[in-house]
C-alpha positions as CSV (number, residue, x, y, z in Angstrom):
1,M,-15.5,-13.8,4.9
2,I,-11.9,-14.9,5.2
3,Y,-9.2,-14.9,7.9
4,H,-6.6,-12.2,7.1
5,R,-3.4,-11.6,8.9
6,V,-1.2,-8.6,7.9
7,T,2.2,-7.7,9.0
8,K,3.8,-4.6,7.4
9,L,6.7,-2.2,7.7
10,D,6.2,1.4,6.4
11,Y,8.5,4.1,5.5
12,T,7.2,7.6,4.6
13,L,9.2,10.5,3.2
14,E,7.4,13.9,3.0
15,M,9.0,16.8,1.1
16,E,8.4,20.4,1.3
17,N,7.1,20.5,-2.2
18,N,4.2,18.4,-1.1
19,L,5.6,15.2,-2.7
20,T,5.2,12.1,-0.5
21,I,7.0,8.8,-1.1
22,K,5.9,5.8,0.8
23,A,7.4,2.3,0.7
24,R,6.0,-0.8,2.4
25,L,7.1,-4.3,3.0
26,Q,4.0,-6.4,3.6
27,S,3.3,-10.0,4.5
28,E,-0.2,-11.4,4.3
29,R,-1.6,-14.8,5.2
30,Q,-5.1,-15.5,4.0
31,E,-7.1,-18.5,5.3
32,P,-10.4,-19.6,3.9
33,T,-13.8,-20.3,5.7
34,R,-16.7,-22.5,4.9
35,W,-18.4,-19.6,3.1
36,M,-15.2,-18.8,0.9
37,P,-13.2,-22.0,0.5
38,F,-9.8,-21.9,-1.3
39,V,-10.2,-24.5,-4.0
40,D,-8.4,-24.3,-7.3
41,G,-9.5,-25.5,-10.8
42,R,-8.3,-29.1,-10.2
43,G,-10.4,-29.5,-7.0
44,S,-7.3,-29.2,-4.5
45,A,-8.2,-27.2,-1.4
46,L,-5.7,-24.9,0.2
47,S,-5.5,-24.3,3.8
48,H,-3.9,-20.9,3.3
49,Y,-1.7,-18.9,1.0
50,T,0.9,-16.1,1.7
51,T,1.8,-13.1,-0.2
52,N,5.0,-11.2,0.6
53,S,5.1,-8.0,-1.3
54,L,6.7,-4.6,-1.9
55,N,4.4,-1.5,-2.3
56,I,5.7,1.8,-3.6
57,E,3.4,4.8,-3.6
58,L,4.0,8.4,-4.9
59,R,1.5,11.2,-3.7
60,Y,1.6,14.7,-4.9
61,A,-0.7,17.5,-3.6
62,P,0.5,20.9,-4.9
63,G,-0.6,23.8,-2.6
64,E,-2.2,21.5,0.0
65,K,-2.2,22.8,3.5
66,I,-2.9,20.7,6.4
67,Y,-3.7,20.9,10.3
68,Q,-1.5,18.8,12.3
69,L,-3.1,16.7,15.2
70,T,-1.5,14.6,17.7
71,T,-2.2,11.2,15.9
72,G,-3.0,12.5,12.5
73,R,-3.6,15.5,10.1
74,L,-6.5,17.1,8.4
75,P,-6.5,18.9,5.0
76,I,-7.8,22.5,5.4
77,N,-7.9,23.6,1.7
78,M,-9.8,20.8,-0.1
79,D,-9.6,22.5,-3.5
80,A,-5.9,21.6,-3.9
81,P,-5.5,18.5,-6.4
82,V,-4.1,15.2,-5.1
83,F,-2.4,12.8,-7.4
84,S,-1.4,9.3,-6.4
85,L,0.4,6.4,-8.1
86,S,1.1,3.1,-6.5
87,H,2.5,-0.3,-7.4
88,R,2.4,-3.6,-5.5
89,W,4.8,-6.4,-6.5
90,A,5.1,-10.0,-5.2
91,P,7.2,-12.4,-7.5
92,K,5.9,-15.9,-7.7
93,G,8.2,-18.5,-6.0
94,V,10.1,-16.0,-4.0
95,A,9.8,-15.5,-0.3
96,G,7.1,-18.2,-0.1
97,N,4.7,-16.7,-2.6
98,K,2.6,-19.3,-4.3
99,Y,1.2,-16.7,-6.7
100,A,2.5,-13.7,-8.6
101,L,1.1,-10.3,-7.8
102,S,1.8,-7.0,-9.8
103,I,-0.8,-4.3,-9.5
104,T,-0.6,-0.6,-10.6
105,E,-3.3,1.9,-9.4
106,A,-3.6,5.7,-10.0
107,S,-6.0,8.3,-8.7
108,V,-6.7,12.1,-8.8
109,S,-9.2,14.0,-6.6
110,K,-10.0,17.7,-6.6
111,R,-12.8,20.0,-5.4
112,F,-14.2,22.4,-8.1
113,W,-15.8,25.6,-6.7
114,F,-18.8,27.4,-8.4
115,S,-19.0,30.4,-6.2
116,A,-22.4,30.7,-4.7
117,F,-23.6,27.7,-6.5
118,G,-21.6,25.2,-4.3
119,Y,-18.9,22.9,-5.4
120,I,-18.2,19.4,-6.8
121,D,-15.9,16.9,-5.2
122,A,-14.5,14.6,-7.9
123,I,-12.4,11.5,-7.6
124,A,-11.2,9.5,-10.5
125,K,-9.1,6.3,-10.2
126,G,-8.0,3.2,-12.1
127,G,-6.0,0.2,-11.8
128,Y,-4.5,-2.9,-13.7
129,C,-3.3,-6.3,-12.5
130,W,-0.4,-7.5,-14.7
131,T,-0.2,-11.0,-13.4
132,S,-2.4,-14.1,-13.0
133,T,-3.5,-13.7,-9.4
134,P,-6.1,-15.4,-7.2
135,Y,-9.5,-13.5,-6.7
136,P,-8.8,-12.2,-3.1
137,D,-6.0,-10.1,-4.5
138,L,-7.7,-8.8,-7.6
139,L,-9.3,-5.3,-8.0
140,I,-12.8,-5.9,-6.3
141,P,-15.0,-2.8,-6.1
142,N,-15.7,-1.5,-2.6
143,A,-19.4,-2.5,-1.9
144,N,-20.7,-0.5,1.0
145,L,-23.1,-2.7,3.1
146,S,-24.0,-0.1,5.7
147,Y,-26.7,2.5,5.6
148,F,-24.1,5.3,5.9
149,N,-22.8,6.8,2.6
150,Q,-19.1,6.9,1.9
151,A,-17.0,8.4,-0.8
152,E,-15.4,6.0,-3.2
153,T,-17.8,3.2,-2.4
154,F,-20.9,1.7,-4.0
155,A,-24.0,1.7,-1.9
156,L,-26.1,-0.6,-4.1
157,M,-23.6,-3.1,-5.1
158,N,-23.4,-6.6,-3.8
159,P,-20.1,-7.9,-2.1
160,M,-17.9,-9.3,-4.9
161,E,-20.6,-8.8,-7.4
162,F,-17.8,-7.9,-9.9
163,I,-14.3,-9.2,-9.8
164,N,-12.0,-7.4,-12.2
165,D,-8.2,-7.1,-13.0
166,S,-8.6,-3.7,-14.6
167,Y,-11.1,-1.0,-13.7
168,A,-11.8,2.8,-14.1
169,Q,-13.9,4.6,-11.4
170,L,-15.5,8.0,-11.1
171,D,-17.1,9.4,-7.9
172,L,-18.8,12.9,-8.2
173,T,-20.7,14.7,-5.4
174,Y,-22.3,18.1,-6.1
175,W,-23.0,20.2,-3.1
176,A,-25.3,22.8,-4.4
177,N,-25.3,25.1,-1.3
178,G,-29.0,25.7,-1.4
179,A,-29.2,26.9,-4.9
180,L,-32.7,25.3,-5.3
181,L,-34.0,24.9,-1.8
182,N,-33.5,28.5,-1.1
183,L,-36.0,29.4,-3.7
184,V,-38.8,27.8,-1.6
185,P,-39.9,30.4,0.9
186,Y,-40.4,28.3,4.0
187,L,-37.6,25.9,3.3
188,K,-35.1,28.7,3.1
189,R,-35.4,29.2,6.9
190,L,-34.3,25.6,7.5
191,K,-31.1,26.3,5.6
192,L,-31.2,22.9,3.9
193,R,-28.8,22.1,1.1
194,E,-29.0,19.8,-1.8
195,A,-26.5,17.2,-2.8
196,L,-26.4,15.1,-6.2
197,I,-24.4,12.0,-6.2
198,F,-23.0,10.0,-9.3
199,R,-20.7,6.9,-9.2
200,G,-19.6,4.8,-12.1
201,L,-17.3,1.9,-12.5
202,Y,-16.0,0.1,-15.7
203,G,-14.0,-3.1,-15.3
204,H,-12.8,-6.1,-17.1
205,L,-11.5,-9.5,-16.2
206,S,-9.0,-10.8,-18.6
207,H,-8.8,-14.5,-19.7
208,R,-5.7,-15.1,-17.5
209,N,-7.6,-14.3,-14.3
210,R,-10.6,-16.4,-15.1
211,P,-10.4,-19.5,-13.0
212,W,-12.2,-21.6,-15.6
213,N,-9.5,-20.8,-18.0
214,N,-6.6,-21.2,-15.6
215,P,-6.9,-24.2,-13.3
216,E,-4.1,-23.0,-11.0
217,L,-6.2,-20.2,-9.7
218,L,-8.8,-20.4,-7.0
219,K,-12.3,-20.7,-8.0
220,F,-14.8,-17.9,-7.3
221,P,-16.9,-18.5,-4.3
222,E,-20.3,-19.7,-5.2
223,I,-22.0,-17.7,-2.4
224,A,-20.8,-14.4,-3.9
225,N,-22.2,-15.1,-7.4
226,P,-20.0,-12.8,-9.2
227,I,-20.6,-11.8,-12.9
228,L,-18.5,-10.6,-15.7
229,M,-19.0,-6.8,-16.6
230,S,-20.1,-6.3,-20.2
231,A,-19.5,-3.2,-22.2
232,T,-22.0,-1.4,-20.0
233,P,-20.5,0.3,-16.9
234,Y,-22.0,0.0,-13.5
235,L,-23.7,3.3,-12.6
236,E,-25.6,4.7,-9.6
237,A,-26.9,8.1,-8.8
238,G,-28.7,9.8,-6.1
239,V,-30.1,12.9,-4.6
240,G,-29.7,14.2,-0.9
241,V,-30.9,16.8,1.6
242,D,-28.0,18.1,3.6
243,N,-27.6,20.2,6.8
244,L,-30.4,18.3,8.6
245,F,-29.9,19.2,12.3
246,K,-26.6,20.8,11.2
247,I,-24.9,17.5,10.8
248,L,-27.0,15.0,8.9
249,R,-27.5,14.2,5.1
250,V,-30.2,11.9,3.9
251,D,-29.8,10.4,0.4
252,Y,-31.8,8.3,-1.9
253,L,-29.7,6.3,-4.5
254,W,-30.8,4.5,-7.7
255,R,-29.0,1.7,-9.3
256,L,-29.0,2.7,-13.0
257,T,-27.4,-0.4,-14.7
258,Y,-27.3,-4.2,-14.0
259,R,-30.7,-3.9,-12.3
260,N,-31.7,-7.4,-13.2
261,T,-28.9,-9.0,-11.6
262,P,-30.2,-11.6,-9.0
263,G,-30.2,-10.0,-5.5
264,A,-29.6,-6.5,-6.8
265,C,-30.6,-3.6,-4.8
266,R,-32.3,-1.1,-7.1
267,G,-32.6,1.8,-4.8
268,G,-32.4,2.8,-1.1
269,V,-32.0,5.4,1.6
270,R,-28.6,6.1,3.0
271,F,-27.3,8.6,5.7
272,L,-24.2,10.7,6.0
273,V,-22.8,12.6,8.9
274,H,-21.5,15.8,7.4
275,F,-20.3,18.9,9.2
276,S,-19.9,22.2,7.3
277,F,-18.9,25.6,8.6
């Protein structure tokens, strides 16, 4: 846990060809806590540090159609591909920045239909940090600590278990639309649906962002016990039963790699509220 204050100014330009350009000026002030102190490699403690950055994001979704609400919007054709590319930049020594920050991230998502055999929701993303940057601003995987499953998160990963400055991530969910459960006579009446889940992450922490090689950077918090990823990616997979009471999905997930990491959760039950029409 840290204290985090964010002030930002956003500008969004949406075009008729489904290209969206977003620009953001952002100021962040991060303060340590006793659980996550800010101490550099020389033993000096920081009371806070500030990052003033510029962020540019391009989003292109050819063929996407939306339903406009009062306070937001919902996509109504999920099979349209969505491409995004973003870059965040904060030069060192400018506008009060103690550290440099330059991160590029890209993602693509799409739904693939298999007629009566359901569909797959696929999300692929990756990122790279070009600078020597303290760990709170690096590419830390999103560990989901709740019992509710969420896309683009890892249900069995510990918080800050991996700290990377480059990564590639894949998230696949196959909604089988009852292809197997409909073959069981009595289960068919319940209209249950199967779901298969697979998530993978491969990342790396370069020498320029390892605090033991660069004393100007903040040390990793000992309570998090982060480890370096090897050539083996982090993988987790699961199976789920959907359409329980028309709104609920129950999954069981397995952690396939890094199972011997101290404190690792090797498997568990997770839930998801899912409406389908």
